[in-house]
C-alpha positions as CSV (number, residue, x, y, z in Angstrom):
1,M,0.0,-0.3,0.1
2,K,1.4,3.3,-0.9
3,P,1.7,5.9,1.8
4,S,-0.2,8.9,1.6
5,P,1.9,12.1,1.7
6,P,1.3,14.8,3.9
7,P,-1.9,17.3,3.5
8,R,-1.3,19.9,1.1
9,K,-2.0,22.3,3.7
10,L,1.0,21.5,5.7
11,L,3.2,21.3,2.6
12,R,3.3,24.8,2.0
13,P,3.9,26.4,5.6
14,V,6.1,23.8,6.6
15,R,8.1,24.5,3.3
16,R,8.3,27.9,3.7
17,L,9.3,28.0,7.5
18,G,12.0,25.7,6.5
19,F,13.5,28.1,3.9
20,A,12.9,30.8,6.5
21,A,14.9,29.0,8.9
22,L,17.8,28.2,6.8
23,G,17.9,31.8,5.7
24,L,17.9,33.1,9.2
25,V,21.0,30.8,10.5
26,N,22.7,31.9,7.5
27,L,22.3,35.3,8.3
28,V,23.3,35.1,12.0
29,W,26.4,33.4,10.4
30,G,27.4,35.6,7.8
31,A,26.6,39.0,9.4
32,W,28.4,37.5,12.6
33,A,31.8,36.0,10.0
34,V,31.7,39.3,8.4
35,A,31.2,42.0,11.1
36,A,33.6,39.9,13.9
37,P,36.0,37.2,11.6
38,H,38.6,36.7,14.1
39,H,35.7,36.0,16.7
40,F,33.7,33.8,14.0
41,F,36.6,32.2,13.1
42,N,37.7,31.3,17.2
43,T,34.5,29.9,18.1
44,F,32.1,29.0,15.5
45,P,29.5,27.7,15.5
46,G,29.3,28.5,19.4
47,F,27.5,26.3,21.9
48,G,31.7,25.3,23.5
49,L,32.5,24.3,19.8
50,H,34.9,25.4,17.8
51,W,34.9,23.9,14.2
52,T,36.3,26.5,12.5
53,A,39.3,26.7,14.8
54,S,39.6,23.3,13.7
55,Y,41.3,24.3,10.8
56,P,43.9,26.6,11.3
57,P,45.7,29.2,10.8
58,F,43.1,32.3,10.8
59,N,42.9,33.9,7.4
60,Q,40.6,36.9,7.5
61,H,39.9,37.3,3.9
62,L,38.7,33.6,3.7
63,T,36.6,34.0,7.0
64,V,35.0,37.1,5.7
65,D,34.3,35.5,2.0
66,L,32.5,32.8,3.9
67,G,30.5,35.2,5.8
68,A,29.3,37.0,2.5
69,T,28.5,33.3,0.8
70,M,26.2,32.7,3.9
71,L,24.7,36.2,3.2
72,T,24.3,35.3,-0.1
73,L,22.8,31.7,0.9
74,A,20.4,34.0,3.2
75,V,18.8,35.7,0.3
76,L,18.2,32.8,-1.5
77,F,16.6,30.9,1.0
78,A,14.6,33.8,1.8
79,G,13.5,34.6,-1.8
80,A,12.4,30.7,-1.9
81,A,10.5,31.1,2.1
82,I,9.0,34.4,0.4
83,A,8.2,33.3,-3.2
84,D,7.2,30.0,-2.3
85,R,7.0,29.1,-6.6
86,P,8.7,25.9,-7.7
87,A,11.2,27.7,-10.3
88,V,12.5,29.5,-7.2
89,S,12.5,26.4,-4.7
90,W,14.2,24.8,-7.2
91,L,16.9,27.6,-8.1
92,T,17.4,27.4,-4.3
93,G,17.3,24.0,-3.3
94,V,19.9,23.1,-5.8
95,A,22.0,26.0,-5.6
96,T,22.4,25.4,-1.7
97,A,22.7,21.6,-2.6
98,V,25.9,22.4,-4.9
99,F,27.9,24.8,-2.0
100,G,26.5,22.0,0.5
101,T,27.8,19.0,-1.1
102,L,31.0,20.4,-2.2
103,H,31.2,22.0,1.7
104,F,30.6,18.2,2.7
105,G,32.9,16.9,0.5
106,Y,35.7,18.5,1.5
107,H,34.9,17.9,5.2
108,A,34.5,14.4,4.9
109,L,38.1,14.3,3.4
110,H,39.7,16.7,6.0
111,A,39.1,15.9,9.6
112,G,41.4,19.3,10.4
113,H,42.0,19.2,14.2
114,M,38.9,17.8,15.6
115,G,38.0,14.9,17.9
116,T,35.5,12.4,16.6
117,A,32.6,14.1,18.2
118,D,32.8,17.4,16.5
119,R,33.8,15.9,13.1
120,V,30.7,13.9,13.4
121,L,28.3,16.9,14.4
122,S,29.8,18.8,12.1
123,L,29.6,16.4,9.2
124,L,25.5,15.9,10.0
125,S,25.0,19.1,9.9
126,L,26.6,19.3,6.5
127,I,24.7,16.8,5.1
128,G,21.5,18.3,6.3
129,G,22.3,21.3,4.6
130,A,23.1,19.4,1.5
131,V,19.8,18.0,1.3
132,L,17.3,19.4,3.7
133,P,17.4,22.8,1.0
134,P,16.3,20.2,-2.3
135,A,14.1,18.3,-0.3
136,L,11.8,21.3,0.8
137,A,11.6,22.0,-2.8
138,A,10.7,18.9,-3.7
139,S,7.4,19.2,-1.5
140,H,6.6,21.2,-4.5
141,H,5.7,17.8,-6.5
142,L,3.6,16.2,-3.6
143,E,0.8,19.5,-3.2
144,E,0.9,18.7,-7.2
145,S,0.1,14.9,-7.3
146,E,-3.1,15.9,-5.0
């Protein structure tokens, strides 16, 4: 028996909220990296973790560039949340999946100075960043199939 998709009325708000949440996270992280690159490098992602500092040495240019990339991702995610159109969602999902997949690939091959627990947590978060946006975009298909 084929499982039934979630009710259509739930898909749109969940998709928009998902894109908005991703936009907010990238906005905060991006602004942090641009405004305070050394602090970002030493303390990202926060909560007592120091993932970026596990890849020394600090480079202000690269840290600010990462922040600019995150701000760009925030704009894409916000656009997808606001427009909620398949073409915009797919462009956002595919573009951010390219970034997320390449970012994951680098960290999967290079551990830096991370311990096992930090590495596992960082890789899981990177997988989420690569998979969640296209999954949100794909939810338009579920609406169309009803």
